[in-house]
C-alpha positions as CSV (number, residue, x, y, z in Angstrom):
1,X,-39.0,7.1,-8.6
2,X,-37.5,3.8,-9.8
3,X,-34.1,3.8,-11.4
4,X,-31.4,1.3,-12.3
5,X,-27.6,1.3,-12.1
6,X,-24.8,-0.9,-13.5
7,X,-22.8,-2.0,-10.5
8,X,-20.2,-4.8,-10.3
9,X,-21.5,-7.9,-8.5
10,X,-18.7,-7.7,-6.0
11,X,-19.5,-4.1,-5.0
12,X,-23.2,-4.9,-4.6
13,X,-22.3,-8.0,-2.5
14,X,-20.1,-5.9,-0.2
15,X,-22.7,-3.1,0.0
16,X,-25.5,-5.6,0.9
17,X,-23.4,-7.1,3.7
18,X,-22.7,-3.6,5.1
19,X,-26.3,-2.4,5.2
20,X,-27.5,-5.7,6.5
21,X,-24.9,-5.6,9.3
22,X,-26.1,-2.1,10.1
23,X,-29.6,-3.3,10.5
24,X,-31.2,-1.3,7.8
25,X,-34.5,-2.6,6.4
26,X,-33.6,-2.9,2.7
27,X,-31.2,-1.9,-0.1
28,X,-33.3,1.0,-1.2
29,X,-33.0,2.7,2.2
30,X,-29.3,2.0,2.2
31,X,-28.9,3.6,-1.2
32,X,-30.9,6.7,-0.2
33,X,-28.7,7.1,2.9
34,X,-25.5,6.6,0.8
35,X,-26.7,9.2,-1.7
36,X,-27.4,11.7,1.1
37,X,-23.9,11.2,2.5
38,X,-22.4,11.6,-0.9
39,X,-24.2,14.9,-1.4
40,X,-23.2,16.2,2.0
41,X,-19.6,15.2,1.5
42,X,-19.3,17.0,-1.8
43,X,-21.5,20.0,-1.4
44,X,-19.2,22.0,0.9
45,X,-16.3,21.6,-1.5
46,X,-18.5,22.4,-4.6
47,X,-19.9,25.6,-3.0
48,X,-16.5,27.1,-2.0
49,X,-15.1,30.1,-3.8
50,X,-11.9,32.0,-3.0
51,X,-8.7,30.4,-1.9
52,X,-8.7,27.0,-0.2
53,X,-6.2,24.6,1.3
54,X,-7.0,20.9,0.7
55,X,-5.6,17.5,0.7
56,X,-6.6,15.4,-2.3
57,X,-6.1,11.7,-2.0
58,X,-6.6,9.1,-4.7
59,X,-5.8,5.5,-5.6
60,X,-5.1,4.1,-9.0
61,X,-3.7,1.2,-11.0
62,X,-0.1,2.4,-11.6
63,X,0.6,0.8,-15.0
64,X,-2.7,1.8,-16.5
65,X,-2.5,5.5,-16.0
66,X,0.8,6.8,-14.5
67,X,1.9,8.9,-17.5
68,X,-1.5,10.6,-17.9
69,X,-1.6,11.4,-14.1
70,X,1.9,13.0,-14.3
71,X,0.6,15.2,-17.1
72,X,-2.4,16.3,-15.0
73,X,-0.2,17.0,-12.1
74,X,2.1,19.2,-14.2
75,X,-1.0,21.0,-15.6
76,X,-2.0,21.9,-12.1
77,X,1.4,22.6,-10.5
78,X,0.1,26.1,-9.8
79,X,-2.1,24.7,-7.0
80,X,-0.2,21.5,-6.0
81,X,2.3,22.3,-3.3
82,X,3.4,18.8,-2.4
83,X,2.8,15.2,-3.4
84,X,3.2,11.9,-1.6
85,X,3.1,8.5,-3.3
86,X,3.1,4.9,-2.0
87,X,2.9,1.6,-3.9
88,X,0.5,-1.2,-2.8
89,X,1.0,-3.9,-5.3
90,X,-0.5,-2.9,-8.6
91,X,-2.3,-0.1,-6.9
92,X,-0.8,3.2,-5.7
93,X,-2.0,5.8,-3.3
94,X,-1.2,9.4,-4.0
95,X,-1.8,12.5,-1.9
96,X,-1.7,16.1,-3.2
97,X,-1.4,19.0,-0.8
98,X,-3.1,21.9,-2.6
99,X,-3.6,25.6,-2.2
100,X,-5.3,28.0,-4.5
101,X,-8.6,29.0,-6.0
102,X,-11.3,26.6,-5.1
103,X,-12.4,26.4,-8.7
104,X,-8.9,25.4,-9.8
105,X,-8.7,22.6,-7.1
106,X,-12.1,21.4,-8.1
107,X,-11.0,21.2,-11.7
108,X,-8.0,19.1,-10.7
109,X,-10.2,16.6,-8.7
110,X,-12.6,16.4,-11.7
111,X,-9.7,15.6,-14.0
112,X,-8.5,12.9,-11.7
113,X,-12.0,11.3,-11.6
114,X,-12.0,11.1,-15.4
115,X,-9.6,8.2,-15.4
116,X,-11.1,4.7,-15.3
117,X,-7.9,3.4,-13.6
118,X,-8.4,5.9,-10.7
119,X,-10.5,4.1,-8.0
120,X,-11.4,6.9,-5.6
121,X,-10.7,10.6,-5.2
122,X,-11.2,12.1,-1.8
123,X,-10.9,15.7,-0.8
124,X,-10.3,17.0,2.7
125,X,-10.6,20.7,3.0
126,X,-8.2,22.0,5.5
127,X,-9.0,25.7,5.3
128,X,-11.0,28.1,3.2
129,X,-11.3,31.8,3.2
130,X,-15.1,32.0,2.9
């Protein structure tokens, strides 16, 4: 199947350098591999039920979104046990130590991903009861 994506030139350039350095044959193969890794990384978290303990890390442009992020964190204070925040120029890195129903922690991560000013949201499951 052929498909197309809108991707910033800088990201495509970096992606091309990485897959070429790895010795892959072409960009299509690299994209397929990246998609498989994405699916593997997210499926365990998406399939969980019951209580989990997880670390949610995300980066964002501070001035563009800080008030909205504070609102989200207050909305999910039932699962956020601890937060850590560091400034890196206009970007910030935040980590949330979470414990609670998997569905609720997933909802939190999905809310964080809704913001254009949030660059990445990564989840590391520390423990689950399943």
